[in-house]
The first five atom37 places (N, CA, C, CB, O) and aatype in JSON, in Angstrom:
{
  "aatype": [20, 20, 20, 20, 20, 20, 20, 20, 20, 20, 20, 20, 20, 20, 20, 20, 20, 20, 20, 20, 20, 20, 20, 20, 20, 20, 20, 20, 20, 20, 20, 20, 20, 20, 20, 20, 20, 20, 20, 20, 20, 20, 20, 20, 20, 20, 20, 20, 20, 20, 20, 20, 20, 20, 20, 20, 20, 20, 20, 20, 20, 20, 20, 20, 20, 20, 20, 20, 20],
  "atom_mask": [
    [1, 1, 1, 1, 1],
    [1, 1, 1, 1, 1],
    [1, 1, 1, 1, 1],
    [1, 1, 1, 1, 1],
    [1, 1, 1, 1, 1],
    [1, 1, 1, 1, 1],
    [1, 1, 1, 1, 1],
    [1, 1, 1, 1, 1],
    [1, 1, 1, 1, 1],
    [1, 1, 1, 1, 1],
    [1, 1, 1, 1, 1],
    [1, 1, 1, 1, 1],
    [1, 1, 1, 1, 1],
    [1, 1, 1, 1, 1],
    [1, 1, 1, 1, 1],
    [1, 1, 1, 1, 1],
    [1, 1, 1, 1, 1],
    [1, 1, 1, 1, 1],
    [1, 1, 1, 1, 1],
    [1, 1, 1, 1, 1],
    [1, 1, 1, 1, 1],
    [1, 1, 1, 1, 1],
    [1, 1, 1, 1, 1],
    [1, 1, 1, 1, 1],
    [1, 1, 1, 1, 1],
    [1, 1, 1, 1, 1],
    [1, 1, 1, 1, 1],
    [1, 1, 1, 1, 1],
    [1, 1, 1, 1, 1],
    [1, 1, 1, 1, 1],
    [1, 1, 1, 1, 1],
    [1, 1, 1, 1, 1],
    [1, 1, 1, 1, 1],
    [1, 1, 1, 1, 1],
    [1, 1, 1, 1, 1],
    [1, 1, 1, 1, 1],
    [1, 1, 1, 1, 1],
    [1, 1, 1, 1, 1],
    [1, 1, 1, 1, 1],
    [1, 1, 1, 1, 1],
    [1, 1, 1, 1, 1],
    [1, 1, 1, 1, 1],
    [1, 1, 1, 1, 1],
    [1, 1, 1, 1, 1],
    [1, 1, 1, 1, 1],
    [1, 1, 1, 1, 1],
    [1, 1, 1, 1, 1],
    [1, 1, 1, 1, 1],
    [1, 1, 1, 1, 1],
    [1, 1, 1, 1, 1],
    [1, 1, 1, 1, 1],
    [1, 1, 1, 1, 1],
    [1, 1, 1, 1, 1],
    [1, 1, 1, 1, 1],
    [1, 1, 1, 1, 1],
    [1, 1, 1, 1, 1],
    [1, 1, 1, 1, 1],
    [1, 1, 1, 1, 1],
    [1, 1, 1, 1, 1],
    [1, 1, 1, 1, 1],
    [1, 1, 1, 1, 1],
    [1, 1, 1, 1, 1],
    [1, 1, 1, 1, 1],
    [1, 1, 1, 1, 1],
    [1, 1, 1, 1, 1],
    [1, 1, 1, 1, 1],
    [1, 1, 1, 1, 1],
    [1, 1, 1, 1, 1],
    [1, 1, 1, 1, 1]
  ],
  "atom_positions": [
    [[1.0, -1.16, 0.18], [-0.24, -0.18, 0.16], [0.87, 1.09, 0.04], [-1.5, -0.2, 1.77], [0.64, 1.77, -0.96]],
    [[2.0, 1.55, 0.82], [2.71, 2.34, 0.98], [3.24, 2.74, -0.56], [3.58, 1.89, 1.97], [3.06, 3.82, -1.12]],
    [[3.84, 1.73, -1.01], [4.65, 1.74, -2.45], [3.5, 2.33, -3.29], [5.24, 0.08, -3.11], [3.84, 3.44, -3.71]],
    [[2.5, 2.05, -3.6], [1.54, 2.6, -4.14], [1.15, 4.23, -4.02], [0.66, 1.84, -3.72], [0.77, 4.92, -4.96]],
    [[1.31, 4.63, -2.76], [1.23, 6.23, -2.65], [2.54, 6.59, -2.87], [0.71, 6.86, -1.23], [2.66, 7.58, -3.59]],
    [[3.35, 6.18, -2.55], [5.02, 6.57, -2.88], [4.86, 6.74, -4.61], [6.41, 4.98, -2.34], [5.12, 7.89, -4.98]],
    [[4.61, 6.1, -5.34], [4.6, 5.92, -6.84], [3.18, 6.95, -6.95], [4.45, 4.01, -7.47], [3.18, 7.36, -8.11]],
    [[2.42, 7.33, -6.49], [1.53, 8.69, -7.05], [2.27, 9.72, -6.78], [0.08, 9.01, -6.41], [2.42, 10.55, -7.67]],
    [[2.96, 9.93, -5.38], [3.59, 10.72, -5.47], [4.83, 11.26, -6.25], [3.61, 10.67, -4.74], [5.08, 12.45, -6.46]],
    [[5.47, 10.3, -6.59], [6.51, 10.3, -7.57], [5.69, 10.79, -8.97], [7.27, 8.73, -7.66], [5.86, 11.92, -9.42]],
    [[5.01, 10.06, -9.44], [4.24, 10.42, -10.61], [3.7, 11.86, -10.58], [3.1, 9.47, -10.76], [3.82, 12.58, -11.56]],
    [[3.18, 12.22, -9.59], [2.8, 13.92, -9.77], [3.97, 14.74, -9.82], [1.92, 14.57, -8.52], [4.04, 15.7, -10.6]],
    [[5.23, 14.29, -8.73], [6.44, 15.24, -9.03], [6.72, 15.23, -10.21], [7.63, 15.02, -8.39], [7.12, 16.3, -10.65]],
    [[6.65, 14.15, -11.12], [7.0, 14.18, -12.43], [6.51, 14.92, -13.34], [6.91, 13.23, -12.85], [7.05, 15.42, -14.33]],
    [[5.5, 14.97, -12.97], [4.67, 16.07, -14.23], [4.85, 17.39, -14.06], [3.02, 16.02, -14.29], [4.09, 18.13, -14.69]],
    [[6.02, 18.1, -13.04], [6.42, 19.42, -13.12], [7.44, 19.36, -14.23], [6.95, 19.99, -11.77], [8.22, 18.43, -14.38]],
    [[7.37, 20.63, -15.13], [8.45, 20.66, -15.64], [9.62, 20.57, -15.58], [8.45, 21.11, -15.89], [10.09, 21.25, -14.66]],
    [[10.51, 19.89, -16.3], [12.13, 19.7, -16.14], [12.07, 18.71, -15.39], [13.07, 20.83, -15.53], [13.18, 18.22, -15.58]],
    [[11.47, 17.95, -14.54], [11.64, 16.74, -13.75], [11.26, 15.41, -14.48], [10.81, 16.88, -12.51], [10.15, 15.14, -14.93]],
    [[12.26, 14.71, -14.52], [12.02, 13.45, -14.79], [11.5, 12.16, -13.8], [13.1, 13.21, -15.26], [11.19, 12.34, -12.62]],
    [[11.45, 11.16, -14.31], [11.19, 10.11, -13.14], [12.11, 10.0, -12.16], [11.07, 8.79, -13.58], [11.7, 9.99, -11.0]],
    [[13.51, 9.89, -12.42], [14.65, 9.97, -11.61], [14.62, 11.11, -10.37], [15.78, 10.24, -12.57], [14.62, 10.99, -9.14]],
    [[14.61, 12.29, -11.31], [14.8, 13.56, -10.15], [13.58, 13.62, -9.47], [15.11, 15.16, -10.76], [13.69, 14.17, -8.38]],
    [[12.09, 13.12, -9.83], [10.81, 13.09, -9.27], [11.04, 12.36, -7.88], [9.74, 12.36, -10.25], [10.7, 12.79, -6.78]],
    [[11.74, 11.07, -8.18], [11.9, 10.05, -7.1], [12.73, 10.74, -6.28], [12.46, 8.65, -7.48], [12.24, 10.93, -5.17]],
    [[13.47, 11.03, -6.38], [14.55, 11.65, -5.25], [13.79, 12.9, -4.43], [16.11, 12.35, -6.11], [13.89, 13.0, -3.21]],
    [[13.0, 13.86, -5.27], [12.56, 14.89, -4.4], [11.55, 13.91, -3.54], [11.84, 16.28, -5.23], [11.91, 13.58, -2.42]],
    [[10.16, 13.41, -4.12], [9.46, 12.3, -3.37], [10.22, 11.88, -2.25], [9.19, 11.11, -4.22], [9.9, 12.39, -1.17]],
    [[11.37, 10.9, -2.26], [12.07, 10.62, -0.78], [12.24, 11.45, -0.17], [13.2, 10.12, -0.64], [11.8, 11.28, 0.97]],
    [[12.83, 12.62, -0.41], [13.44, 13.49, 0.59], [12.63, 13.76, 1.2], [14.07, 14.52, 0.31], [12.7, 13.49, 2.4]],
    [[11.31, 14.52, 0.59], [10.15, 15.19, 1.07], [9.77, 14.14, 2.37], [8.9, 15.37, -0.21], [9.82, 14.49, 3.55]],
    [[9.41, 12.89, 1.93], [8.91, 11.89, 3.06], [9.96, 11.26, 4.05], [8.23, 10.68, 2.37], [9.67, 10.56, 5.02]],
    [[11.16, 11.61, 3.68], [12.27, 11.77, 4.84], [12.25, 12.55, 6.03], [13.34, 12.21, 4.35], [12.43, 12.27, 7.22]],
    [[11.92, 13.83, 5.28], [11.77, 15.33, 5.83], [10.44, 15.76, 5.97], [12.41, 16.37, 4.93], [10.02, 16.78, 5.43]],
    [[9.68, 14.93, 6.75], [8.21, 15.46, 6.42], [7.97, 16.55, 7.49], [6.97, 14.21, 6.51], [6.87, 17.09, 7.39]],
    [[8.71, 16.95, 8.44], [8.63, 18.32, 9.25], [8.8, 19.4, 8.74], [9.41, 18.46, 10.18], [8.05, 20.38, 8.73]],
    [[10.12, 19.22, 8.16], [11.0, 20.45, 7.7], [10.9, 20.76, 6.11], [12.6, 20.13, 8.07], [11.18, 21.85, 5.62]],
    [[10.49, 19.71, 5.46], [10.1, 19.95, 4.11], [8.83, 19.8, 3.57], [10.74, 19.29, 3.43], [8.29, 20.61, 2.82]],
    [[8.35, 18.74, 3.99], [7.09, 18.02, 3.11], [5.92, 19.08, 3.68], [6.69, 16.02, 3.56], [5.3, 19.8, 2.89]],
    [[5.7, 19.11, 5.13], [4.52, 19.82, 5.74], [4.42, 21.14, 5.06], [4.64, 20.01, 7.32], [3.5, 21.3, 4.26]],
    [[5.54, 22.43, 5.34], [5.48, 23.33, 5.02], [5.31, 23.44, 3.64], [6.24, 23.8, 5.5], [4.64, 24.43, 3.35]],
    [[5.75, 22.67, 2.52], [5.61, 22.61, 1.11], [3.74, 22.3, 1.02], [6.8, 21.22, 0.38], [3.06, 23.1, 0.38]],
    [[3.2, 21.33, 1.58], [2.01, 21.21, 1.53], [1.16, 22.66, 1.98], [1.78, 20.02, 2.33], [0.27, 23.13, 1.27]],
    [[1.54, 23.21, 3.13], [0.64, 24.3, 3.62], [1.09, 25.39, 2.72], [0.77, 24.67, 5.25], [0.09, 26.07, 2.46]],
    [[2.11, 25.84, 2.14], [2.18, 26.72, 1.15], [1.66, 26.38, -0.02], [3.29, 27.06, 0.97], [1.33, 27.38, -0.67]],
    [[1.4, 25.14, -0.69], [0.63, 25.02, -1.92], [-0.57, 25.23, -1.65], [0.72, 23.85, -2.59], [-1.16, 25.95, -2.46]],
    [[-1.49, 24.61, -0.25], [-3.05, 24.62, -0.29], [-2.89, 26.16, 0.12], [-4.06, 23.43, 0.87], [-3.91, 26.67, -0.35]],
    [[-2.27, 27.0, 0.64], [-2.71, 28.5, 0.69], [-2.63, 29.13, -0.76], [-1.73, 29.38, 1.74], [-3.42, 30.01, -1.11]],
    [[-1.6, 28.64, -1.61], [-1.89, 29.2, -2.67], [-2.74, 28.92, -3.66], [-1.09, 29.32, -3.05], [-3.06, 29.77, -4.49]],
    [[-3.21, 27.61, -3.69], [-4.38, 27.17, -4.18], [-5.48, 27.56, -3.98], [-4.52, 26.27, -4.02], [-6.33, 27.52, -4.87]],
    [[-5.75, 28.05, -2.68], [-6.85, 28.94, -2.19], [-6.6, 30.47, -2.3], [-7.12, 28.61, -0.75], [-7.7, 30.99, -2.2]],
    [[-5.78, 31.28, -2.44], [-5.49, 32.78, -2.67], [-5.25, 32.99, -3.94], [-4.36, 33.32, -1.94], [-5.85, 33.95, -4.43]],
    [[-4.62, 32.43, -4.57], [-3.96, 32.76, -6.26], [-5.0, 32.52, -7.15], [-2.63, 31.71, -6.85], [-5.42, 31.36, -7.24]],
    [[-5.5, 33.42, -7.84], [-6.46, 33.16, -8.94], [-6.06, 33.7, -10.38], [-7.79, 33.81, -8.54], [-5.13, 34.5, -10.45]],
    [[-6.66, 33.31, -11.41], [-6.18, 33.84, -12.67], [-7.39, 34.94, -12.87], [-5.99, 32.6, -13.96], [-8.58, 34.69, -12.71]],
    [[-6.69, 36.48, -13.34], [-7.55, 37.41, -13.94], [-8.27, 37.17, -14.66], [-7.19, 38.16, -14.4], [-7.96, 36.36, -15.52]],
    [[-9.43, 37.7, -14.66], [-10.47, 37.27, -15.82], [-10.43, 38.25, -16.98], [-12.02, 37.23, -15.26], [-10.96, 38.09, -18.07]],
    [[-9.58, 39.5, -16.48], [-9.38, 40.4, -18.08], [-8.02, 40.06, -18.61], [-9.42, 42.32, -17.96], [-7.91, 40.21, -19.82]],
    [[-6.96, 39.64, -17.97], [-5.88, 39.23, -18.69], [-5.46, 38.06, -18.59], [-4.98, 39.86, -18.52], [-4.74, 37.74, -19.54]],
    [[-5.61, 37.3, -17.83], [-5.14, 35.92, -17.38], [-4.23, 35.81, -16.61], [-4.77, 35.18, -18.25], [-3.89, 34.71, -16.15]],
    [[-3.65, 36.93, -16.32], [-2.54, 36.78, -15.08], [-2.69, 35.98, -13.84], [-2.3, 38.03, -14.52], [-3.81, 35.63, -13.47]],
    [[-1.56, 35.64, -13.12], [-1.88, 35.35, -11.83], [-1.91, 36.38, -10.81], [-1.11, 34.45, -11.44], [-0.96, 37.17, -10.8]],
    [[-2.91, 36.52, -9.87], [-2.63, 37.52, -8.9], [-3.67, 36.84, -7.68], [-3.02, 39.24, -9.49], [-4.19, 35.72, -7.68]],
    [[-3.74, 37.8, -6.78], [-4.37, 37.68, -5.59], [-6.08, 38.1, -5.68], [-3.52, 38.61, -4.58], [-6.98, 37.47, -5.12]],
    [[-6.24, 39.29, -6.54], [-7.31, 39.89, -6.66], [-7.85, 39.66, -8.25], [-7.06, 41.31, -6.2], [-7.26, 39.1, -9.18]],
    [[-8.98, 40.19, -8.22], [-9.63, 40.16, -9.64], [-10.46, 41.2, -10.1], [-10.43, 39.06, -9.78], [-11.59, 41.15, -9.62]],
    [[-10.26, 42.08, -10.84], [-8.95, 42.3, -11.81], [-7.71, 42.38, -11.04], [-9.02, 43.68, -12.69], [-7.72, 42.66, -9.84]],
    [[-6.57, 42.14, -11.75], [-5.46, 42.22, -10.95], [-4.72, 43.56, -11.05], [-4.6, 41.13, -11.27], [-4.91, 44.39, -11.94]],
    [[-3.86, 43.68, -10.03], [-3.16, 45.1, -9.97], [-2.55, 45.89, -11.35], [-1.9, 44.89, -9.0], [-2.01, 46.99, -11.25]]
  ]
}
């Protein structure tokens, strides 16, 4: 079961531009081994960005307000 979750994480990380499977594997394993110092702050920051950052309906730029400044 854990292997399946690790594979899912590696697959998601490998979708980022410029990261192949091997680099994604290194990053995923690093994050899992350093949960408190690296993984949890990253998860928190990604959640906040997902909630607060939007695409401007006028120009398509990313910002925290719509229309953007």
